N, C-alpha and C positions, 0 to 999 in steps of 0.2 A: 608405477608409472603415472597413474592418474593423479595421485597426490603430488607428485613432482610438477606436473602440468599446472595443477591448481596453485601450488606455491608460487610458481613463476607468474601466473595470471594475477595473483594477489599482490605480488611485489611490484608489478608494472602498472596496476590499475590507474594510478594517478600520474606516474612519470611518463608512461608511453601507452595511452589507452588503446591505440590500434593494435599494438603487439599483445597487450593483455587480452584483447578480444580474440586474437588468433589462438592463444593458449587456452582460453575459456572454451572456445568452440571445439578444439581438439579434446579437451577434458570431457566436455558434454557428450561428444560422440562415443568416446571410450566408456564413459560411465553408463550411458544408455545401453551400450552393447553388453556390458557386464552386470547390468541391473544394480548399480551402486547408487542408491538414493541420495546419500549425503554428497557424493561427487556431483550428481545432477544439480542438487540444490546450490552447492558452492559455485558451480559453473554458471548457473543463472545469476547468482549474486554478483560475481566478479564481472560478468558480461554487462549486467545492469549498471554497475558503477562506471565501467569503462564507457558505455554508451552515454551516460550522463555527462561525463567529462568531454565527450565528443559532441555535446549539445544535441544528441538524438534522444530527446526526452520521451517521445511516444514509445519507442522500442525499449528504452531504459525502464520505464514504468512496467511495461509488459513483462520483461525479464525479472524485475524485482518482485512483482506480484506472483509470478510463477515460482520463484525461489521461496517466497513466504508460504505458498501452498505446499510445496514439497516439505519444508521444515515443520509445518504444522502437522503433517501426516506422520512424520517420524519423531515428533516431539523433541526437537533439538533446540532447546531454549537459547543457548548462546548465539546460534545462527539466526534464530528468530529475531533477536535483538539487533544483530548486525544488519539483517535485511530491513527491519523497520527503520534503522538509522539511515540506510542507503536510500530508502524511499523518501525519508525526510530530507535528505540532501538534494534529491531530485526535485522535490516540491519547492524547497527554498530557492534553488538555483533558477527555477522557472517562474517563481512567484505564484504558483498555483494554490498555495495554502489560503489565500485571501478568499477565494470562492468557497473553499471547504469550511472556513470560519463562518461565512454567511449561512451556509447550509446548516452547520452545527447550531447556530443561534436560532434559525427558523425552527428546526426540529425541537429544540429545547423550549422555545417560546410556545409553540402550539401543542406541546406534549403529545407527539405522535409516535407511539412506540413502534409502529410498523416501519417508520423511516429509520429507526436506529439500526436495523440489521438487514432489511430486505427491500423496502419500497423506496429505492433511490436509483437514479440512472446516472452513470458516469459517461459523459459524452464529450465530443470535441468537434469543432467546426473546421479546424485546420490540421488536426493530427499532432499538434504540438502542445497546446494548452487544453487541459481537461476541466470539465465543470461537473459539479454535483447538482443534480436536479431532483426535486421531489416527484414522487409518483404515487398514485392511489392514496390520496389523503383522506380516507373515510373513517379513520380512527384518530380523532383529535380532541383536545381539551377534555379527555376522560370519557367522551361519548364513544361507544363501540360502533363498529362498522354497520351493524344492522339497525342502529338508531333506537334500539329497545333497552339497552342497558348502559349504565353510567358507572364508571369505576373511580372517578375523581382525577385530580391532577397529581398523582403520586409518582409517576414515572419520570426518569431522567435519561437523557441520551447517554450519559456516562455509565449506564448499566450495561451498555454494549462494549465489549472488550476493545474494539478498534477505536471507538470514540473516546473511551476513557484514556487510552494512550495518546490520542490526538490532543485531548484537553491538557494532559501532562506536558506535552511538547509545546503547545501554543497557548498556555493559560494567560500569559502576559498580553499577547495579541488579542485573545478573545475578550479579556476584561477591558482592554482599551477600546475595542470596537463597540 
C-alpha cells in the first residue's frame, strides 16, 4: 500500500504538486506507523519536490534535507542522488546557490577546515531565501584554533563530501565568480 502511494506521489510531483503532496503525506504516515525507513525517505523526497514546485522553498528544503538524512542512515545511494538533485532543483529555482558559492569561495580562500563541515550557520530573514554564514573562524590560513600550532595551507573545502558535490554541480559558476 505504501509503495503504491509513493508511486502515485512520484508520478504527480510535477504535474499536480498539491495532489502529490497529499499522497506523500499519506505514505509518510503509513511508513512511520510501520517503521518503513525507505518509505519515510521517499515520502520526504516527493513532498520536498512537490513543495518546490508550489514555490514553498523553505519547507521544500526542510523535507529534502530530512530525506537525505534518512537515506544516509540506510545507505540508499540511488535515493541519496535523487535527493541531492531535488535539493539542487530547489536551490536553482530560488537562486540560493549564489550565496552558497560565495561561502564556498570564502572558506576555500581562508583555508578554514572547521567551516567545511561544522562551523557554518544556515539562516533566513524571510523564510524563503537561505544564506550560509561563517561561524567560529579561529582555524584559518593553517593556524590552529589555539594559536600555538601551524599546519599550513593544505586543506580544501572539497575534502568535505557535501562541498565536493556542490563543486561538481556548480563548478562553472564557481570558476566564473
